C-alpha positions as CSV (number, residue, x, y, z in Angstrom):
1,X,114.2,110.2,99.6
2,X,112.7,107.5,97.5
3,X,109.1,106.8,96.5
4,X,107.7,103.2,96.7
5,X,105.4,102.6,93.6
6,X,103.5,99.2,93.9
7,X,102.3,97.9,90.6
8,X,99.0,96.6,91.5
9,X,96.8,97.2,88.4
10,X,97.3,94.1,86.6
11,X,94.6,91.6,85.3
12,X,96.1,88.4,86.4
13,X,95.5,86.9,82.9
14,X,97.9,84.0,83.5
15,X,96.6,83.3,86.8
16,X,93.0,83.3,85.6
17,X,91.5,85.2,88.6
18,X,92.6,88.3,90.7
19,X,95.7,86.8,92.2
20,X,96.6,89.7,94.5
21,X,93.4,89.0,96.5
22,X,94.3,85.4,96.9
23,X,95.2,84.7,100.6
24,X,98.3,83.3,101.9
25,X,98.7,82.9,105.7
26,X,95.3,84.4,106.2
27,X,95.8,87.7,104.3
28,X,95.7,88.6,100.5
29,X,99.0,88.6,98.7
30,X,99.0,92.4,98.1
31,X,98.8,93.0,101.8
32,X,101.9,91.0,102.4
33,X,103.6,93.6,100.0
34,X,102.1,96.6,101.4
35,X,102.9,95.6,104.9
36,X,106.4,95.2,104.4
37,X,106.8,98.4,102.3
38,X,104.8,100.3,104.9
39,X,107.4,99.1,107.6
40,X,110.3,100.7,105.6
41,X,111.5,104.4,105.4
42,X,109.9,105.7,102.3
43,X,109.2,109.3,101.4
44,X,105.9,108.1,99.9
45,X,104.1,105.0,99.0
46,X,102.0,105.1,95.8
47,X,99.6,102.2,95.0
48,X,98.7,101.9,91.2
49,X,95.3,100.0,90.9
50,X,92.4,99.2,88.8
51,X,90.5,96.9,90.9
52,X,88.5,98.7,93.7
53,X,88.9,95.8,95.9
54,X,92.7,96.0,95.9
55,X,92.3,99.6,97.3
56,X,90.0,98.5,100.0
57,X,92.0,95.6,101.3
58,X,95.1,97.6,101.5
59,X,93.6,100.9,102.7
60,X,96.2,102.8,104.9
61,X,96.5,106.2,105.8
62,X,100.1,106.3,104.4
63,X,99.4,105.1,101.1
64,X,98.5,107.3,98.2
65,X,96.1,105.6,95.7
66,X,96.2,106.2,92.1
67,X,93.6,104.6,89.7
68,X,95.0,103.5,86.3
69,X,92.2,104.0,83.7
70,X,94.7,102.6,81.0
71,X,95.6,99.3,82.9
72,X,94.5,97.3,79.9
73,X,97.4,98.6,77.9
74,X,100.0,97.0,80.0
75,X,102.4,97.6,83.0
76,X,104.0,100.6,81.3
77,X,100.7,102.6,82.1
78,X,101.1,101.9,85.8
79,X,104.7,103.0,85.7
80,X,103.8,106.2,84.1
81,X,101.0,106.7,86.6
82,X,103.5,106.2,89.5
83,X,106.2,108.5,88.1
84,X,103.5,111.2,87.3
85,X,102.2,111.2,91.0
86,X,105.7,111.2,92.6
87,X,106.8,114.7,94.0
88,X,109.9,115.9,95.8
89,X,111.6,112.6,95.4
90,X,115.0,111.3,94.4
91,X,114.1,108.0,93.1
92,X,111.3,105.5,92.2
93,X,111.3,102.2,93.6
94,X,109.1,99.8,91.6
95,X,107.4,96.8,93.4
96,X,105.4,94.0,91.8
97,X,102.1,93.5,93.8
98,X,102.5,89.7,93.4
99,X,106.0,89.3,95.4
100,X,104.8,88.4,98.9
101,X,108.0,87.1,99.9
102,X,109.9,90.4,99.6
103,X,111.7,91.3,102.8
104,X,112.6,94.6,104.7
105,X,116.2,93.2,104.5
106,X,116.1,93.1,100.7
107,X,114.4,96.6,100.4
108,X,117.0,98.2,102.9
109,X,119.9,96.8,100.9
110,X,118.6,98.2,97.8
111,X,117.8,101.6,99.5
112,X,121.2,101.7,101.0
113,X,123.0,101.2,97.7
114,X,120.9,104.0,96.2
115,X,121.8,106.4,99.0
116,X,125.4,105.4,98.8
117,X,125.3,106.5,95.0
118,X,126.4,102.9,93.8
119,X,124.3,103.5,90.8
120,X,121.5,105.4,89.1
121,X,119.7,102.2,88.8
122,X,119.9,99.6,91.7
123,X,118.6,96.1,91.1
124,X,118.6,92.7,92.9
125,X,119.6,89.5,91.4
126,X,118.5,86.1,92.8
127,X,120.7,83.2,91.5
128,X,122.2,85.6,89.0
129,X,118.9,86.6,87.5
130,X,117.7,90.1,87.5
131,X,114.6,90.6,89.7
132,X,112.5,93.1,91.6
133,X,112.0,95.6,93.2
134,X,114.3,98.1,91.1
135,X,115.1,101.7,92.0
136,X,115.6,104.4,89.4
137,X,116.9,107.7,90.0
138,X,114.8,110.6,88.9
139,X,117.2,111.2,86.1
140,X,115.4,108.4,84.4
141,X,112.0,110.2,84.8
142,X,111.7,111.0,81.0
143,X,112.6,107.5,79.9
144,X,110.2,106.0,82.4
145,X,107.4,108.2,81.2
146,X,108.1,106.9,77.6
147,X,107.9,103.1,78.4
148,X,105.3,101.4,76.4
149,X,103.5,98.0,76.4
150,X,103.4,95.4,79.2
151,X,107.0,96.1,80.4
152,X,108.3,98.5,83.2
153,X,111.9,99.8,82.9
154,X,113.3,96.5,81.6
155,X,114.7,98.0,78.5
156,X,116.2,101.1,80.1
157,X,118.3,98.6,82.3
158,X,119.3,96.6,79.2
159,X,120.3,99.7,77.4
160,X,122.1,101.5,80.3
161,X,124.0,98.6,82.1
162,X,126.8,100.9,83.1
163,X,124.3,102.8,85.1
164,X,123.0,99.8,87.0
165,X,124.4,98.4,90.3
166,X,123.2,94.9,90.9
167,X,123.1,93.3,94.4
168,X,123.0,89.5,94.6
169,X,120.5,88.4,97.2
170,X,121.3,85.2,99.1
171,X,117.8,83.7,99.0
172,X,116.1,83.2,95.6
173,X,112.7,82.7,97.2
174,X,112.6,86.5,98.1
175,X,112.5,87.3,94.4
176,X,109.5,85.0,93.4
177,X,106.5,86.5,92.0
178,X,103.1,84.7,91.5
179,X,102.2,84.3,87.8
180,X,100.6,80.9,87.8
181,X,98.6,78.8,90.1
182,X,101.7,76.7,90.6
183,X,103.7,79.5,91.8
184,X,100.8,80.4,94.3
185,X,100.9,76.9,95.7
186,X,104.7,77.0,96.1
187,X,104.8,80.4,97.8
188,X,101.7,79.4,100.0
189,X,103.4,76.4,101.3
190,X,106.4,78.6,102.1
191,X,104.1,81.1,104.0
192,X,101.2,79.3,105.5
193,X,101.7,78.3,109.0
């Protein structure tokens, strides 16, 4: 059993406005992410948010919403919210809310590697560069609850490479996240019909 934790409480400072609500192919970026996740086999799906509109547009019966009152302190606070609200799970799969090209195929490859005990941390690489989403076994719970600043589990991965199983994904575009307006235009051109 793995819990999906969607990190959707950022402030889109580099983008300049709430990027998760920007539309691609006639739906908000965050909805591309939640729709794919909802189509996969997760024990639980948790959305960490700070903007009520994110909750409203993604409202689904099978998503547990957790408000992050400390979102201004960085991504680590959302990681902590997600872990603290996960129950009866073997692992946490962290998703960025700004990764609309993520596919069911990638998610299932990562989940299968986790269930096959390939490593206690399962991470994708795109053209050799580590990306998201990442799965952490619950053995990393304490470390995840102690992350600080505007990072997730990056340092846990760096300091425990022997525990990480990397899977190279054959299409780098699936790993794209949207940080800037230029990123948005590139992804929009890929998805808009």
